[in-house]
C-alpha positions as CSV (number, residue, x, y, z in Angstrom):
1,M,11.7,3.3,27.7
2,I,14.3,4.0,30.3
3,A,15.1,7.3,28.5
4,C,11.5,8.3,28.9
5,R,11.8,7.7,32.7
6,S,9.4,6.1,35.1
7,G,5.7,5.8,34.2
8,A,6.2,5.6,30.4
9,A,4.5,2.9,28.3
10,L,4.5,1.7,24.8
11,S,1.4,3.1,23.1
12,N,-0.4,4.0,19.9
13,L,0.9,2.2,16.8
14,S,3.6,0.4,18.8
15,A,1.0,-1.0,21.2
16,A,-1.2,-2.0,18.3
17,A,1.8,-3.7,16.6
18,E,2.5,-5.6,19.8
19,A,-1.1,-6.8,19.9
20,D,-0.5,-9.5,17.3
21,G,0.2,-7.1,14.6
22,L,-3.0,-5.1,14.6
23,A,-1.2,-2.2,12.9
24,A,2.2,-1.5,11.5
25,E,4.5,0.6,13.6
26,V,5.1,3.9,11.8
27,G,7.0,6.9,13.1
28,G,9.5,5.0,15.2
29,V,8.6,3.6,18.7
30,H,5.5,5.3,20.2
31,V,5.7,5.9,23.9
32,T,3.2,7.7,26.2
33,V,4.4,9.5,29.3
34,P,2.0,10.6,32.1
35,R,2.9,14.3,32.0
36,L,3.4,17.1,29.7
37,T,6.9,17.1,28.2
38,S,8.9,18.7,25.4
39,Q,11.4,15.8,25.5
40,R,12.6,14.6,22.1
41,L,14.4,11.3,21.3
42,R,15.6,10.1,18.0
43,G,13.4,7.2,16.7
44,V,10.8,7.7,19.4
45,T,7.4,9.5,19.1
46,I,6.5,10.7,22.6
47,H,2.9,11.3,23.5
48,S,2.0,13.2,26.6
49,S,-0.9,12.3,28.8
50,R,-2.1,13.9,32.0
51,H,-2.8,10.5,33.5
52,L,-2.1,6.8,32.7
53,D,-4.4,4.8,34.9
54,P,-3.0,1.4,35.9
55,R,-6.3,-0.2,34.6
56,D,-5.3,1.0,31.2
57,L,-1.9,-0.7,31.2
58,T,-0.6,-4.2,30.7
59,R,2.7,-5.9,29.9
60,S,4.2,-6.9,26.6
61,E,5.8,-10.3,25.9
62,D,9.1,-8.6,26.8
63,N,7.6,-7.4,30.1
64,L,7.6,-3.8,29.0
65,P,4.7,-1.6,30.2
66,I,2.2,-1.1,27.4
67,T,-1.2,0.4,27.0
68,A,-4.0,-2.1,27.1
69,L,-6.0,-2.6,23.9
70,H,-9.0,-0.4,25.1
71,R,-6.6,2.5,25.9
72,T,-4.7,1.9,22.6
73,L,-7.9,2.4,20.7
74,L,-8.6,5.7,22.4
75,D,-5.1,6.9,21.6
76,L,-5.3,5.8,18.0
77,A,-8.7,7.5,17.7
78,E,-7.1,10.9,18.0
79,T,-3.9,10.3,16.0
80,L,-5.0,8.4,12.9
81,S,-7.3,9.2,10.1
82,R,-10.9,8.0,10.4
83,E,-10.3,5.4,7.5
84,R,-7.2,3.9,9.1
85,F,-8.6,3.9,12.6
86,E,-11.8,2.2,11.4
87,A,-9.8,-0.5,9.6
88,I,-8.0,-1.3,12.9
89,V,-11.3,-1.5,14.8
90,E,-12.7,-3.8,12.2
91,E,-9.7,-6.1,12.5
92,V,-10.1,-6.0,16.3
93,D,-13.8,-6.9,15.9
94,R,-12.9,-9.7,13.4
95,R,-10.5,-11.2,16.0
96,E,-13.3,-11.0,18.7
97,L,-11.2,-8.7,20.9
98,L,-13.6,-5.7,21.2
99,D,-14.4,-5.3,24.9
100,F,-17.1,-2.7,25.0
101,D,-17.3,-2.5,28.8
102,A,-13.5,-2.0,29.1
103,I,-13.5,0.7,26.3
104,R,-16.4,2.6,27.9
105,A,-14.8,2.5,31.3
106,C,-11.5,3.8,29.8
107,M,-13.4,6.6,28.1
108,R,-14.9,7.6,31.5
109,R,-11.5,7.7,33.0
110,N,-10.2,10.0,30.3
111,P,-12.6,12.9,30.0
112,G,-11.8,15.7,27.5
113,R,-9.8,13.5,25.1
114,R,-10.1,14.3,21.4
115,G,-10.4,10.6,20.7
116,L,-13.6,10.2,22.7
117,R,-15.9,11.3,19.8
118,P,-14.5,9.2,17.0
119,L,-14.2,6.2,19.3
120,G,-17.7,6.7,20.6
121,E,-19.0,6.9,17.0
122,L,-17.5,3.5,16.2
123,L,-18.9,2.0,19.4
124,D,-22.3,3.0,18.2
125,I,-21.6,1.3,14.9
126,Y,-20.0,-1.9,16.2
127,G,-21.8,-2.2,19.5
128,P,-25.2,-3.7,20.2
129,V,-28.0,-1.1,20.3
130,G,-29.7,-1.2,23.7
131,G,-33.3,-2.4,23.3
132,A,-33.1,-2.4,19.5
133,G,-33.6,-6.1,19.3
134,E,-37.0,-5.9,21.0
135,G,-38.2,-2.7,19.4
136,L,-36.9,-2.8,15.9
137,P,-39.7,-5.0,14.4
138,T,-42.4,-2.7,15.9
139,E,-40.5,0.4,14.7
140,F,-40.0,-1.0,11.2
141,N,-43.7,-1.9,10.8
142,R,-44.7,1.6,12.0
143,F,-42.2,3.0,9.4
144,L,-43.8,0.9,6.6
145,H,-47.3,2.1,7.5
146,V,-46.3,5.8,7.8
147,E,-44.4,5.7,4.5
148,G,-47.2,3.9,2.6
149,F,-45.6,0.5,2.0
150,P,-47.7,-2.6,2.1
151,P,-47.4,-4.7,5.3
152,P,-45.3,-7.9,5.1
153,F,-45.9,-11.4,6.4
154,T,-43.6,-11.7,9.5
155,E,-41.6,-14.6,10.9
156,V,-42.4,-16.9,7.9
157,L,-40.4,-19.7,6.3
158,V,-38.7,-18.8,3.0
159,A,-36.1,-21.1,1.4
160,E,-36.1,-23.3,4.5
161,Q,-35.3,-20.4,6.9
162,T,-37.4,-18.1,9.0
163,V,-37.2,-14.5,7.9
164,D,-38.4,-11.4,9.6
165,C,-40.5,-9.8,6.8
166,F,-41.7,-11.3,3.5
167,W,-43.7,-9.9,0.6
168,P,-44.6,-13.1,-1.4
169,E,-46.0,-11.2,-4.4
170,F,-42.7,-9.6,-4.9
171,N,-40.6,-12.5,-3.5
172,F,-38.9,-9.9,-1.3
173,V,-37.4,-10.4,2.1
174,V,-36.3,-7.9,4.7
175,E,-34.1,-9.0,7.6
176,L,-33.9,-6.8,10.7
177,D,-30.5,-6.4,12.4
178,S,-30.3,-4.8,15.8
179,R,-26.6,-3.9,15.4
180,G,-25.5,-0.5,13.9
181,Y,-23.7,-1.5,10.7
182,H,-21.8,-4.7,11.5
183,G,-22.7,-7.6,13.7
184,H,-20.2,-9.8,15.3
185,W,-17.8,-11.2,12.7
186,R,-19.2,-14.7,13.0
187,Q,-22.7,-13.4,12.8
188,Q,-21.8,-11.5,9.6
189,E,-20.7,-14.8,8.1
190,R,-24.0,-16.5,9.1
191,D,-25.9,-13.6,7.6
192,R,-24.0,-13.9,4.3
193,A,-24.9,-17.6,4.2
194,R,-28.5,-16.8,4.8
195,D,-28.5,-14.2,2.1
196,G,-26.9,-16.6,-0.3
197,G,-29.6,-19.2,0.4
198,L,-32.3,-16.6,-0.3
199,L,-30.5,-15.6,-3.5
200,R,-30.4,-19.2,-4.7
201,A,-34.1,-19.5,-4.1
202,G,-34.7,-16.4,-6.3
203,A,-35.7,-14.1,-3.5
204,R,-34.4,-10.5,-3.3
205,S,-33.4,-9.5,0.2
206,L,-32.5,-6.3,2.1
207,R,-31.0,-5.9,5.6
208,V,-32.4,-3.1,7.7
209,T,-30.5,-2.0,10.7
210,Y,-31.5,0.2,13.7
211,H,-28.9,2.7,12.4
212,R,-30.4,2.8,8.9
213,L,-34.0,3.1,10.1
214,H,-33.1,6.1,12.3
215,N,-30.2,7.8,10.4
216,E,-30.6,6.8,6.7
217,R,-34.4,7.0,6.4
218,H,-34.5,8.6,2.9
219,E,-32.0,6.0,1.5
220,L,-34.0,3.2,3.0
221,I,-37.2,4.5,1.5
222,A,-35.6,4.6,-1.9
223,D,-34.3,1.0,-1.5
224,L,-37.8,-0.3,-0.6
225,A,-39.5,1.8,-3.2
226,S,-37.4,0.2,-5.9
227,I,-39.3,-3.1,-5.2
228,L,-42.5,-2.4,-3.3
229,P,-45.4,-0.2,-4.3
230,R,-45.8,2.9,-2.2
231,A,-49.1,4.7,-1.5
232,P,-49.1,8.5,-1.3
233,R,-48.7,9.8,2.2
234,P,-51.9,11.6,3.5
235,D,-49.9,14.6,4.5
236,G,-48.5,15.0,1.0
237,A,-44.9,14.5,2.0
238,A,-42.5,12.6,-0.2
């Protein structure tokens, strides 16, 4: 760190490794310096940044300057493959460490970064969808009508738990989730327990998210059509 001069901070995989082993340190020690540099040091991967905001820094257990988790995620978003980066984000979410406000503030402080897009895409997946909790049931029922599926009973008791949508003649349940793909880790566990209870009761179930309804419409139609009858659309569209 001294060799990298004042203002340098542990970052990227080194910062993730310091954060209770969120990732393995690969490529030597990773350090970010707040300037463009061609400096090379053996065993050190140096990353250049135009600016290291104090709000994006913290201290390691050894009292070394280190990027805060929200800044570390932004850095990793542009240096790792999508698959590896998403695995780290999932682990952060599992540990209940995702601070969406801090991440978004960091993104605003760092315009033009290549990591903004992949990080933003994962925020859309892991973060709550604004207003989706209130509007999703209405949107889903409109979707069912437009696509020719029969209307369900809503908010009814099935296997001793209240479900969002139920078609008793097909013993089929749809649960509506307002998160993109994943809910909070504990919520996922509760959801799995609910799904297990429905399965033991002989009910088939499907989870429908805001993301699926808006971005995977054709796949969702195919899933529902494998169980529910579907009337032809009046406009003749499939």
